[in-house]
VEXFIVO-497329 format. One record per residue (C-alpha): x, y, z; residue number from 0. Coordinates in nm, 3 decimals, decimal comma, always signed. Layout:
<sites>
xx = X&yy = Y&zz = Z&n = NUM
...
</sites>
This chain:
<sites>
xx = +0,008&yy = +0,008&zz = +0,004&n = 0
xx = +0,298&yy = +0,235&zz = +0,069&n = 1
xx = +0,426&yy = +0,197&zz = -0,282&n = 2
xx = +0,080&yy = +0,248&zz = -0,419&n = 3
xx = +0,054&yy = +0,575&zz = -0,224&n = 4
xx = +0,405&yy = +0,683&zz = -0,334&n = 5
xx = +0,315&yy = +0,630&zz = -0,710&n = 6
xx = -0,014&yy = +0,844&zz = -0,670&n = 7
xx = +0,190&yy = +1,097&zz = -0,514&n = 8
xx = +0,440&yy = +1,097&zz = -0,753&n = 9
xx = +0,202&yy = +1,125&zz = -1,046&n = 10
xx = +0,029&yy = +1,434&zz = -0,871&n = 11
xx = +0,364&yy = +1,605&zz = -0,852&n = 12
xx = +0,467&yy = +1,496&zz = -1,226&n = 13
xx = +0,152&yy = +1,678&zz = -1,328&n = 14
xx = +0,184&yy = +2,019&zz = -1,141&n = 15
xx = +0,331&yy = +2,320&zz = -1,285&n = 16
xx = +0,706&yy = +2,385&zz = -1,255&n = 17
xx = +0,797&yy = +2,592&zz = -0,948&n = 18
xx = +0,962&yy = +2,947&zz = -0,986&n = 19
xx = +1,342&yy = +2,951&zz = -0,976&n = 20
xx = +1,432&yy = +3,020&zz = -0,625&n = 21
xx = +1,721&yy = +2,912&zz = -0,382&n = 22
xx = +1,487&yy = +2,741&zz = -0,157&n = 23
xx = +1,468&yy = +2,363&zz = -0,116&n = 24
xx = +1,165&yy = +2,329&zz = -0,355&n = 25
xx = +1,443&yy = +2,342&zz = -0,631&n = 26
xx = +1,571&yy = +2,000&zz = -0,521&n = 27
xx = +1,486&yy = +1,764&zz = -0,807&n = 28
xx = +1,476&yy = +1,476&zz = -0,549&n = 29
xx = +1,176&yy = +1,634&zz = -0,401&n = 30
xx = +0,978&yy = +1,738&zz = -0,738&n = 31
xx = +1,044&yy = +1,364&zz = -0,870&n = 32
xx = +1,085&yy = +1,166&zz = -0,573&n = 33
xx = +1,207&yy = +0,819&zz = -0,560&n = 34
xx = +0,961&yy = +0,554&zz = -0,443&n = 35
xx = +1,171&yy = +0,480&zz = -0,128&n = 36
xx = +1,156&yy = +0,886&zz = -0,063&n = 37
xx = +0,791&yy = +0,904&zz = -0,126&n = 38
xx = +0,697&yy = +0,629&zz = +0,126&n = 39
xx = +0,843&yy = +0,855&zz = +0,396&n = 40
xx = +0,647&yy = +1,162&zz = +0,323&n = 41
xx = +0,340&yy = +1,105&zz = +0,504&n = 42
xx = +0,527&yy = +1,093&zz = +0,821&n = 43
xx = +0,772&yy = +1,376&zz = +0,778&n = 44
xx = +0,530&yy = +1,651&zz = +0,912&n = 45
xx = +0,810&yy = +1,853&zz = +1,062&n = 46
xx = +1,005&yy = +1,844&zz = +0,745&n = 47
xx = +0,683&yy = +2,013&zz = +0,560&n = 48
xx = +0,651&yy = +2,265&zz = +0,838&n = 49
xx = +1,000&yy = +2,347&zz = +0,770&n = 50
xx = +0,971&yy = +2,389&zz = +0,393&n = 51
xx = +0,646&yy = +2,590&zz = +0,428&n = 52
xx = +0,821&yy = +2,821&zz = +0,665&n = 53
xx = +1,076&yy = +2,908&zz = +0,398&n = 54
xx = +0,838&yy = +2,970&zz = +0,127&n = 55
xx = +0,829&yy = +3,338&zz = -0,033&n = 56
xx = +0,600&yy = +3,595&zz = +0,109&n = 57
xx = +0,377&yy = +3,780&zz = -0,106&n = 58
xx = +0,469&yy = +4,161&zz = -0,064&n = 59
xx = +0,108&yy = +4,284&zz = -0,144&n = 60
xx = -0,019&yy = +4,083&zz = +0,161&n = 61
xx = -0,080&yy = +4,323&zz = +0,478&n = 62
xx = -0,193&yy = +4,044&zz = +0,701&n = 63
xx = +0,055&yy = +4,014&zz = +0,971&n = 64
xx = -0,063&yy = +3,694&zz = +1,124&n = 65
xx = +0,202&yy = +3,544&zz = +1,345&n = 66
xx = +0,098&yy = +3,189&zz = +1,272&n = 67
xx = +0,202&yy = +3,119&zz = +0,928&n = 68
xx = +0,371&yy = +3,349&zz = +0,659&n = 69
xx = +0,130&yy = +3,402&zz = +0,360&n = 70
xx = +0,217&yy = +3,227&zz = +0,048&n = 71
xx = +0,292&yy = +3,408&zz = -0,279&n = 72
xx = +0,053&yy = +3,309&zz = -0,568&n = 73
xx = +0,327&yy = +3,131&zz = -0,741&n = 74
xx = +0,343&yy = +2,903&zz = -0,436&n = 75
xx = -0,030&yy = +2,838&zz = -0,374&n = 76
xx = -0,083&yy = +2,536&zz = -0,602&n = 77
xx = +0,236&yy = +2,325&zz = -0,513&n = 78
xx = +0,102&yy = +2,407&zz = -0,148&n = 79
xx = -0,238&yy = +2,256&zz = -0,202&n = 80
xx = -0,120&yy = +1,991&zz = -0,394&n = 81
xx = +0,106&yy = +1,905&zz = -0,143&n = 82
xx = -0,132&yy = +1,884&zz = +0,146&n = 83
xx = -0,385&yy = +1,664&zz = -0,094&n = 84
xx = -0,112&yy = +1,421&zz = -0,130&n = 85
xx = -0,038&yy = +1,413&zz = +0,242&n = 86
xx = -0,379&yy = +1,344&zz = +0,322&n = 87
xx = -0,412&yy = +1,116&zz = +0,037&n = 88
xx = -0,156&yy = +0,912&zz = +0,141&n = 89
xx = -0,268&yy = +0,921&zz = +0,515&n = 90
xx = -0,580&yy = +0,774&zz = +0,448&n = 91
xx = -0,449&yy = +0,500&zz = +0,223&n = 92
xx = -0,224&yy = +0,395&zz = +0,513&n = 93
xx = -0,516&yy = +0,397&zz = +0,734&n = 94
xx = -0,749&yy = +0,215&zz = +0,534&n = 95
xx = -0,500&yy = -0,073&zz = +0,426&n = 96
xx = -0,547&yy = -0,312&zz = +0,713&n = 97
xx = -0,934&yy = -0,311&zz = +0,645&n = 98
xx = -0,886&yy = -0,338&zz = +0,269&n = 99
xx = -0,678&yy = -0,629&zz = +0,335&n = 100
xx = -0,888&yy = -0,820&zz = +0,576&n = 101
xx = -1,186&yy = -0,781&zz = +0,347&n = 102
xx = -0,997&yy = -0,911&zz = +0,042&n = 103
xx = -0,898&yy = -1,217&zz = +0,237&n = 104
xx = -1,277&yy = -1,337&zz = +0,213&n = 105
xx = -1,317&yy = -1,240&zz = -0,185&n = 106
xx = -1,227&yy = -1,537&zz = -0,431&n = 107
xx = -1,070&yy = -1,379&zz = -0,734&n = 108
xx = -0,973&yy = -1,690&zz = -0,914&n = 109
xx = -1,300&yy = -1,890&zz = -1,040&n = 110
xx = -1,296&yy = -2,261&zz = -1,022&n = 111
xx = -1,186&yy = -2,406&zz = -1,344&n = 112
xx = -1,316&yy = -2,775&zz = -1,466&n = 113
xx = -1,177&yy = -2,955&zz = -1,737&n = 114
xx = -1,370&yy = -3,045&zz = -2,020&n = 115
xx = -1,466&yy = -3,401&zz = -1,907&n = 116
xx = -1,583&yy = -3,280&zz = -1,573&n = 117
xx = -1,792&yy = -3,034&zz = -1,753&n = 118
xx = -1,948&yy = -3,280&zz = -1,972&n = 119
xx = -2,042&yy = -3,476&zz = -1,657&n = 120
xx = -2,185&yy = -3,195&zz = -1,470&n = 121
xx = -2,407&yy = -3,123&zz = -1,771&n = 122
xx = -2,541&yy = -3,465&zz = -1,806&n = 123
xx = -2,630&yy = -3,473&zz = -1,450&n = 124
xx = -2,804&yy = -3,122&zz = -1,444&n = 125
xx = -3,004&yy = -3,204&zz = -1,773&n = 126
xx = -3,108&yy = -3,547&zz = -1,657&n = 127
xx = -3,202&yy = -3,519&zz = -1,308&n = 128
xx = -3,541&yy = -3,365&zz = -1,369&n = 129
xx = -3,621&yy = -3,699&zz = -1,537&n = 130
xx = -3,521&yy = -3,915&zz = -1,245&n = 131
xx = -3,789&yy = -3,982&zz = -0,978&n = 132
xx = -3,801&yy = -4,117&zz = -0,653&n = 133
xx = -4,063&yy = -4,417&zz = -0,567&n = 134
xx = -4,192&yy = -4,485&zz = -0,225&n = 135
xx = -4,339&yy = -4,834&zz = -0,164&n = 136
xx = -4,637&yy = -4,837&zz = +0,082&n = 137
xx = -4,778&yy = -5,128&zz = +0,249&n = 138
xx = -5,098&yy = -5,169&zz = +0,469&n = 139
xx = -5,024&yy = -5,247&zz = +0,841&n = 140
xx = -5,229&yy = -5,300&zz = +1,136&n = 141
xx = -5,131&yy = -5,169&zz = +1,489&n = 142
xx = -5,112&yy = -5,462&zz = +1,715&n = 143
xx = -5,231&yy = -5,235&zz = +1,999&n = 144
xx = -5,487&yy = -5,001&zz = +1,850&n = 145
xx = -5,569&yy = -5,225&zz = +1,578&n = 146
xx = -5,546&yy = -4,896&zz = +1,349&n = 147
xx = -5,470&yy = -4,959&zz = +0,992&n = 148
xx = -5,162&yy = -4,775&zz = +0,880&n = 149
xx = -4,988&yy = -4,714&zz = +0,553&n = 150
xx = -4,609&yy = -4,752&zz = +0,601&n = 151
xx = -4,308&yy = -4,733&zz = +0,361&n = 152
xx = -4,166&yy = -5,095&zz = +0,298&n = 153
xx = -3,930&yy = -5,007&zz = +0,036&n = 154
xx = -3,817&yy = -4,739&zz = -0,237&n = 155
xx = -3,625&yy = -4,735&zz = -0,535&n = 156
xx = -3,589&yy = -4,499&zz = -0,866&n = 157
xx = -3,741&yy = -4,441&zz = -1,176&n = 158
xx = -3,772&yy = -4,218&zz = -1,467&n = 159
xx = -3,994&yy = -4,010&zz = -1,685&n = 160
xx = -4,132&yy = -4,167&zz = -1,990&n = 161
xx = -4,339&yy = -3,940&zz = -2,190&n = 162
xx = -4,556&yy = -3,638&zz = -2,124&n = 163
xx = -4,855&yy = -3,853&zz = -2,004&n = 164
xx = -4,712&yy = -3,902&zz = -1,686&n = 165
xx = -4,591&yy = -4,260&zz = -1,740&n = 166
xx = -4,299&yy = -4,359&zz = -1,497&n = 167
xx = -4,063&yy = -4,650&zz = -1,577&n = 168
xx = -3,916&yy = -4,883&zz = -1,305&n = 169
xx = -3,841&yy = -5,224&zz = -1,183&n = 170
xx = -4,107&yy = -5,449&zz = -1,082&n = 171
xx = -3,959&yy = -5,547&zz = -0,756&n = 172
xx = -3,973&yy = -5,187&zz = -0,644&n = 173
xx = -4,322&yy = -5,190&zz = -0,653&n = 174
xx = -4,405&yy = -5,556&zz = -0,571&n = 175
xx = -4,633&yy = -5,609&zz = -0,282&n = 176
xx = -4,735&yy = -5,226&zz = -0,263&n = 177
xx = -5,059&yy = -5,125&zz = -0,128&n = 178
xx = -5,040&yy = -4,758&zz = -0,267&n = 179
xx = -4,709&yy = -4,591&zz = -0,455&n = 180
xx = -4,583&yy = -4,224&zz = -0,431&n = 181
xx = -4,360&yy = -4,062&zz = -0,695&n = 182
xx = -4,132&yy = -3,780&zz = -0,593&n = 183
xx = -4,027&yy = -3,530&zz = -0,891&n = 184
xx = -3,683&yy = -3,347&zz = -0,858&n = 185
xx = -3,872&yy = -3,042&zz = -0,729&n = 186
xx = -3,964&yy = -3,227&zz = -0,435&n = 187
xx = -4,334&yy = -3,259&zz = -0,529&n = 188
xx = -4,519&yy = -3,570&zz = -0,475&n = 189
xx = -4,782&yy = -3,748&zz = -0,650&n = 190
xx = -4,991&yy = -4,070&zz = -0,612&n = 191
xx = -4,932&yy = -4,330&zz = -0,865&n = 192
xx = -5,119&yy = -4,583&zz = -1,041&n = 193
xx = -4,981&yy = -4,931&zz = -1,188&n = 194
xx = -5,038&yy = -4,940&zz = -1,556&n = 195
xx = -4,880&yy = -5,257&zz = -1,608&n = 196
xx = -4,607&yy = -5,451&zz = -1,537&n = 197
xx = -4,356&yy = -5,761&zz = -1,651&n = 198
xx = -4,247&yy = -6,013&zz = -1,399&n = 199
xx = -4,028&yy = -6,192&zz = -1,627&n = 200
xx = -3,820&yy = -5,895&zz = -1,744&n = 201
xx = -3,847&yy = -5,728&zz = -1,394&n = 202
xx = -4,020&yy = -5,386&zz = -1,582&n = 203
xx = -4,315&yy = -5,177&zz = -1,454&n = 204
xx = -4,497&yy = -4,864&zz = -1,579&n = 205
xx = -4,666&yy = -4,663&zz = -1,338&n = 206
xx = -4,879&yy = -4,323&zz = -1,420&n = 207
xx = -4,896&yy = -3,989&zz = -1,215&n = 208
xx = -5,125&yy = -3,705&zz = -1,271&n = 209
xx = -4,865&yy = -3,407&zz = -1,271&n = 210
xx = -4,868&yy = -3,105&zz = -1,467&n = 211
xx = -4,681&yy = -3,157&zz = -1,810&n = 212
xx = -4,452&yy = -2,854&zz = -1,753&n = 213
xx = -4,299&yy = -3,050&zz = -1,461&n = 214
xx = -4,262&yy = -3,380&zz = -1,667&n = 215
xx = -3,920&yy = -3,430&zz = -1,848&n = 216
xx = -3,894&yy = -3,737&zz = -2,046&n = 217
xx = -3,571&yy = -3,897&zz = -2,065&n = 218
xx = -3,400&yy = -3,901&zz = -2,393&n = 219
xx = -3,416&yy = -4,275&zz = -2,517&n = 220
xx = -3,101&yy = -4,425&zz = -2,697&n = 221
xx = -3,023&yy = -4,782&zz = -2,829&n = 222
xx = -2,831&yy = -5,055&zz = -2,670&n = 223
xx = -2,747&yy = -5,288&zz = -2,987&n = 224
xx = -2,419&yy = -5,094&zz = -3,050&n = 225
xx = -2,273&yy = -5,079&zz = -2,713&n = 226
xx = -1,904&yy = -5,152&zz = -2,648&n = 227
xx = -1,703&yy = -5,268&zz = -2,369&n = 228
xx = -1,518&yy = -5,001&zz = -2,223&n = 229
xx = -1,737&yy = -4,714&zz = -2,300&n = 230
xx = -1,824&yy = -4,466&zz = -2,010&n = 231
xx = -2,163&yy = -4,493&zz = -1,840&n = 232
xx = -2,355&yy = -4,283&zz = -1,585&n = 233
xx = -2,610&yy = -4,415&zz = -1,318&n = 234
xx = -2,875&yy = -4,165&zz = -1,145&n = 235
xx = -3,090&yy = -4,279&zz = -0,892&n = 236
xx = -3,137&yy = -4,266&zz = -0,522&n = 237
xx = -2,931&yy = -4,517&zz = -0,307&n = 238
xx = -3,028&yy = -4,564&zz = +0,031&n = 239
xx = -3,301&yy = -4,301&zz = +0,006&n = 240
xx = -3,030&yy = -4,026&zz = -0,083&n = 241
xx = -3,180&yy = -3,766&zz = -0,321&n = 242
xx = -3,042&yy = -3,785&zz = -0,665&n = 243
xx = -2,691&yy = -3,940&zz = -0,658&n = 244
xx = -2,437&yy = -3,981&zz = -0,954&n = 245
xx = -2,223&yy = -4,279&zz = -1,034&n = 246
xx = -1,988&yy = -4,336&zz = -1,326&n = 247
xx = -1,814&yy = -4,642&zz = -1,470&n = 248
xx = -1,764&yy = -4,830&zz = -1,774&n = 249
xx = -1,927&yy = -5,114&zz = -1,950&n = 250
xx = -1,761&yy = -5,419&zz = -1,799&n = 251
xx = -1,941&yy = -5,694&zz = -2,009&n = 252
xx = -2,244&yy = -5,735&zz = -2,239&n = 253
xx = -2,465&yy = -6,016&zz = -2,310&n = 254
xx = -2,506&yy = -6,118&zz = -1,946&n = 255
xx = -2,766&yy = -6,327&zz = -1,836&n = 256
xx = -2,915&yy = -6,267&zz = -1,490&n = 257
xx = -3,263&yy = -6,418&zz = -1,324&n = 258
xx = -3,582&yy = -6,229&zz = -1,280&n = 259
xx = -3,630&yy = -6,135&zz = -0,888&n = 260
xx = -3,998&yy = -6,230&zz = -0,906&n = 261
xx = -4,029&yy = -6,528&zz = -1,136&n = 262
xx = -3,677&yy = -6,655&zz = -1,169&n = 263
xx = -3,707&yy = -6,679&zz = -1,566&n = 264
xx = -3,358&yy = -6,564&zz = -1,731&n = 265
xx = -3,321&yy = -6,200&zz = -1,887&n = 266
xx = -3,068&yy = -6,225&zz = -2,146&n = 267
xx = -2,841&yy = -5,955&zz = -2,320&n = 268
xx = -2,816&yy = -5,756&zz = -1,963&n = 269
xx = -2,552&yy = -5,470&zz = -1,939&n = 270
xx = -2,265&yy = -5,531&zz = -1,688&n = 271
xx = -2,106&yy = -5,218&zz = -1,542&n = 272
xx = -1,878&yy = -5,109&zz = -1,276&n = 273
xx = -2,051&yy = -4,791&zz = -1,183&n = 274
xx = -2,171&yy = -4,799&zz = -0,827&n = 275
xx = -2,534&yy = -4,951&zz = -0,824&n = 276
xx = -2,695&yy = -4,995&zz = -0,462&n = 277
xx = -3,017&yy = -5,060&zz = -0,313&n = 278
xx = -3,272&yy = -4,760&zz = -0,415&n = 279
xx = -3,090&yy = -4,716&zz = -0,741&n = 280
xx = -3,323&yy = -5,006&zz = -0,891&n = 281
xx = -3,519&yy = -4,882&zz = -1,151&n = 282
xx = -3,314&yy = -4,586&zz = -1,225&n = 283
xx = -3,141&yy = -4,490&zz = -1,585&n = 284
xx = -2,823&yy = -4,589&zz = -1,691&n = 285
xx = -2,713&yy = -4,307&zz = -1,948&n = 286
xx = -2,422&yy = -4,302&zz = -2,215&n = 287
xx = -2,181&yy = -4,003&zz = -2,240&n = 288
xx = -2,450&yy = -3,832&zz = -2,466&n = 289
xx = -2,701&yy = -3,844&zz = -2,177&n = 290
xx = -2,967&yy = -4,095&zz = -2,355&n = 291
xx = -3,105&yy = -4,408&zz = -2,157&n = 292
xx = -2,944&yy = -4,747&zz = -2,268&n = 293
xx = -3,082&yy = -4,952&zz = -1,978&n = 294
xx = -3,252&yy = -4,975&zz = -1,633&n = 295
xx = -3,046&yy = -5,062&zz = -1,344&n = 296
xx = -3,170&yy = -5,346&zz = -1,191&n = 297
xx = -2,951&yy = -5,582&zz = -0,982&n = 298
xx = -2,598&yy = -5,605&zz = -0,827&n = 299
xx = -2,392&yy = -5,902&zz = -0,743&n = 300
xx = -2,284&yy = -5,857&zz = -0,379&n = 301
xx = -2,274&yy = -6,114&zz = -0,093&n = 302
xx = -2,332&yy = -5,796&zz = +0,142&n = 303
xx = -2,609&yy = -5,653&zz = -0,050&n = 304
xx = -2,398&yy = -5,333&zz = -0,143&n = 305
xx = -2,206&yy = -5,237&zz = -0,452&n = 306
xx = -1,900&yy = -5,432&zz = -0,541&n = 307
xx = -1,853&yy = -5,327&zz = -0,866&n = 308
xx = -2,055&yy = -5,586&zz = -1,065&n = 309
xx = -2,410&yy = -5,417&zz = -1,151&n = 310
xx = -2,638&yy = -5,528&zz = -1,415&n = 311
xx = -2,904&yy = -5,309&zz = -1,618&n = 312
xx = -3,168&yy = -5,436&zz = -1,835&n = 313
xx = -3,103&yy = -5,295&zz = -2,214&n = 314
xx = -3,308&yy = -5,028&zz = -2,326&n = 315
xx = -3,403&yy = -5,236&zz = -2,646&n = 316
xx = -3,551&yy = -5,481&zz = -2,449&n = 317
xx = -3,742&yy = -5,226&zz = -2,238&n = 318
xx = -3,871&yy = -5,006&zz = -2,507&n = 319
xx = -4,081&yy = -5,308&zz = -2,633&n = 320
xx = -4,222&yy = -5,401&zz = -2,307&n = 321
xx = -4,319&yy = -5,052&zz = -2,206&n = 322
xx = -4,479&yy = -4,993&zz = -2,538&n = 323
xx = -4,704&yy = -5,304&zz = -2,478&n = 324
xx = -4,781&yy = -5,198&zz = -2,110&n = 325
xx = -4,913&yy = -4,864&zz = -2,205&n = 326
xx = -5,118&yy = -4,966&zz = -2,486&n = 327
xx = -5,242&yy = -5,287&zz = -2,359&n = 328
xx = -5,145&yy = -5,267&zz = -1,960&n = 329
xx = -5,009&yy = -5,601&zz = -2,014&n = 330
xx = -4,726&yy = -5,793&zz = -2,222&n = 331
xx = -4,848&yy = -6,062&zz = -2,448&n = 332
xx = -4,582&yy = -6,322&zz = -2,451&n = 333
xx = -4,589&yy = -6,661&zz = -2,599&n = 334
xx = -4,552&yy = -6,985&zz = -2,382&n = 335
xx = -4,557&yy = -7,342&zz = -2,433&n = 336
xx = -4,776&yy = -7,386&zz = -2,123&n = 337
xx = -4,557&yy = -7,645&zz = -1,909&n = 338
xx = -4,372&yy = -7,672&zz = -1,618&n = 339
xx = -4,027&yy = -7,848&zz = -1,640&n = 340
xx = -3,789&yy = -7,997&zz = -1,378&n = 341
xx = -3,466&yy = -7,784&zz = -1,238&n = 342
xx = -3,155&yy = -7,837&zz = -1,445&n = 343
xx = -2,986&yy = -8,012&zz = -1,171&n = 344
xx = -3,257&yy = -8,294&zz = -1,187&n = 345
xx = -3,204&yy = -8,339&zz = -1,542&n = 346
xx = -2,804&yy = -8,342&zz = -1,522&n = 347
xx = -2,840&yy = -8,641&zz = -1,254&n = 348
xx = -3,045&yy = -8,853&zz = -1,526&n = 349
xx = -2,736&yy = -8,803&zz = -1,743&n = 350
xx = -2,940&yy = -8,640&zz = -2,030&n = 351
xx = -2,955&yy = -8,283&zz = -2,180&n = 352
xx = -3,268&yy = -8,116&zz = -2,242&n = 353
xx = -3,551&yy = -7,965&zz = -2,060&n = 354
xx = -3,779&yy = -8,248&zz = -1,858&n = 355
xx = -4,152&yy = -8,181&zz = -1,875&n = 356
xx = -4,312&yy = -8,193&zz = -1,533&n = 357
xx = -4,651&yy = -8,121&zz = -1,619&n = 358
xx = -4,812&yy = -8,016&zz = -1,953&n = 359
xx = -5,179&yy = -7,926&zz = -1,862&n = 360
xx = -5,444&yy = -8,058&zz = -2,130&n = 361
xx = -5,581&yy = -7,700&zz = -2,162&n = 362
xx = -5,217&yy = -7,563&zz = -2,252&n = 363
xx = -5,046&yy = -7,562&zz = -2,582&n = 364
xx = -4,832&yy = -7,835&zz = -2,509&n = 365
xx = -5,108&yy = -8,074&zz = -2,364&n = 366
xx = -5,323&yy = -7,971&zz = -2,657&n = 367
xx = -5,041&yy = -8,099&zz = -2,881&n = 368
xx = -4,971&yy = -8,429&zz = -2,685&n = 369
xx = -4,664&yy = -8,360&zz = -2,460&n = 370
xx = -4,642&yy = -8,609&zz = -2,183&n = 371
xx = -4,605&yy = -8,501&zz = -1,806&n = 372
xx = -4,379&yy = -8,685&zz = -1,563&n = 373
xx = -4,601&yy = -8,893&zz = -1,355&n = 374
xx = -4,608&yy = -9,250&zz = -1,124&n = 375
xx = -4,751&yy = -9,583&zz = -1,217&n = 376
xx = -4,993&yy = -9,788&zz = -1,021&n = 377
xx = -4,677&yy = -9,908&zz = -0,795&n = 378
xx = -4,560&yy = -9,560&zz = -0,719&n = 379
xx = -4,273&yy = -9,585&zz = -0,971&n = 380
xx = -4,166&yy = -9,255&zz = -1,134&n = 381
xx = -4,254&yy = -9,251&zz = -1,527&n = 382
xx = -4,033&yy = -8,967&zz = -1,659&n = 383
xx = -4,199&yy = -8,745&zz = -1,937&n = 384
xx = -4,105&yy = -8,590&zz = -2,261&n = 385
xx = -3,762&yy = -8,430&zz = -2,266&n = 386
xx = -3,732&yy = -8,154&zz = -2,497&n = 387
xx = -3,406&yy = -8,157&zz = -2,695&n = 388
xx = -3,466&yy = -7,857&zz = -2,948&n = 389
xx = -3,731&yy = -7,630&zz = -3,083&n = 390
xx = -3,732&yy = -7,536&zz = -3,445&n = 391
xx = -3,407&yy = -7,706&zz = -3,496&n = 392
xx = -3,217&yy = -7,498&zz = -3,220&n = 393
xx = -3,075&yy = -7,719&zz = -2,954&n = 394
xx = -3,202&yy = -7,682&zz = -2,600&n = 395
xx = -2,978&yy = -7,823&zz = -2,309&n = 396
xx = -3,150&yy = -7,621&zz = -2,019&n = 397
xx = -3,455&yy = -7,378&zz = -1,930&n = 398
xx = -3,252&yy = -7,085&zz = -2,047&n = 399
xx = -3,227&yy = -7,206&zz = -2,384&n = 400
xx = -3,592&yy = -7,257&zz = -2,398&n = 401
xx = -3,657&yy = -6,932&zz = -2,265&n = 402
xx = -3,452&yy = -6,754&zz = -2,519&n = 403
xx = -3,580&yy = -6,946&zz = -2,814&n = 404
xx = -3,950&yy = -6,834&zz = -2,702&n = 405
xx = -3,836&yy = -6,505&zz = -2,663&n = 406
xx = -3,779&yy = -6,475&zz = -3,035&n = 407
xx = -4,121&yy = -6,588&zz = -3,119&n = 408
xx = -4,466&yy = -6,441&zz = -3,126&n = 409
xx = -4,814&yy = -6,562&zz = -3,026&n = 410
xx = -4,987&yy = -6,770&zz = -3,294&n = 411
xx = -4,651&yy = -6,904&zz = -3,412&n = 412
xx = -4,626&yy = -7,277&zz = -3,490&n = 413
xx = -4,313&yy = -7,441&zz = -3,344&n = 414
xx = -4,172&yy = -7,783&zz = -3,414&n = 415
xx = -4,061&yy = -7,944&zz = -3,067&n = 416
xx = -3,836&yy = -8,251&zz = -3,062&n = 417
xx = -3,849&yy = -8,465&zz = -2,749&n = 418
xx = -3,691&yy = -8,766&zz = -2,618&n = 419
xx = -3,962&yy = -9,008&zz = -2,528&n = 420
xx = -3,856&yy = -9,338&zz = -2,384&n = 421
xx = -3,570&yy = -9,448&zz = -2,594&n = 422
xx = -3,663&yy = -9,265&zz = -2,919&n = 423
xx = -3,710&yy = -8,912&zz = -3,027&n = 424
xx = -4,053&yy = -8,771&zz = -3,161&n = 425
xx = -4,095&yy = -8,428&zz = -3,331&n = 426
xx = -4,425&yy = -8,249&zz = -3,222&n = 427
xx = -4,584&yy = -7,927&zz = -3,376&n = 428
xx = -4,718&yy = -7,688&zz = -3,097&n = 429
xx = -4,904&yy = -7,366&zz = -3,163&n = 430
xx = -4,800&yy = -7,089&zz = -2,911&n = 431
xx = -5,063&yy = -6,918&zz = -2,694&n = 432
xx = -5,057&yy = -6,605&zz = -2,473&n = 433
xx = -4,948&yy = -6,587&zz = -2,122&n = 434
xx = -5,238&yy = -6,588&zz = -1,913&n = 435
xx = -5,339&yy = -6,251&zz = -1,747&n = 436
xx = -5,129&yy = -6,183&zz = -1,419&n = 437
xx = -5,271&yy = -5,999&zz = -1,111&n = 438
</sites>
């Protein structure tokens, strides 16, 4: 601050008119063109200033005989006033310098700088957070003492806005067993939700809320057919009930297979990611680097129940077809053979490869076509039913293979089922029928 004061004082003197020639000390060049070091001392040299002022020339036309201070001549008035102003200015700057420095300590002068990839991640989170919702699963409970019926939360999860009509997509296991459901949007407004439909086999459910359209931000839908291992992914959800959490990672694997939490039916072509997915993330979106939906976070592989770096998401190509059917019809029309089959381990113990038919009701497609069930004879001995070894020429070794083939078929298709009956093989034509309605 002293140097700043000296520079200001130096500027004032350099722009002042030249002094009259005199033998006084004003003719000293070091006074009129002072160095920074000498200027820094002027504010405290009050006695020297008085000695200088006492030697200024007198004005002969002035008859004032004031004993306090000689009257200055007209030529010396401007330098005198300039000197006084400079001294006062320097003193005020020195007095204010501690306060200025203390105030400056709380001012952040350098803004935070983010890298390009950080800015992209921040922008992705800000743009997609309004599309992610928080779902509360409420169940009816009766108080043991008062017998009052209460609704208590029994679980929670995530979801996302599908369209402007208020459709919300989530996992089926998030809403399973609920008496009531509530959806909380990003602005913390809460709405009662109704179940439009669900698909237990693929763990997908669609809800609907009556919210203003200006509050609904549908998530951009992408594709999952061209995904590559190693590309970046981002998961947004509400883990452990925390509000809107972002985790990042990469695609660790493709075409994985997991089992539905409700029916145990395998879900094919699942995306594996190392983005942290914890309880409460279920039903939330998995996004690519452009911010488009590529999957629904649905499961984790962990003995402890927390994220272990192995999470699974249902691909959006599978979800899209299911959601369209649920929105239009309220159910998914999926073809079935109409059989119950034995666990794969039981068939392996028999030393054969295929799917053992335990039951083929006569009212179902397989029963109508003549497939035989497993039964016992009059002596209690077990008579094995048909063992399905292929469908439409595609080999079947276990239940997952059978489901994978049926997922590629449509209701009404006629398929050729090859079975092992006793010690010989037979081919039977079966017309696929829709799966019965689920409640």
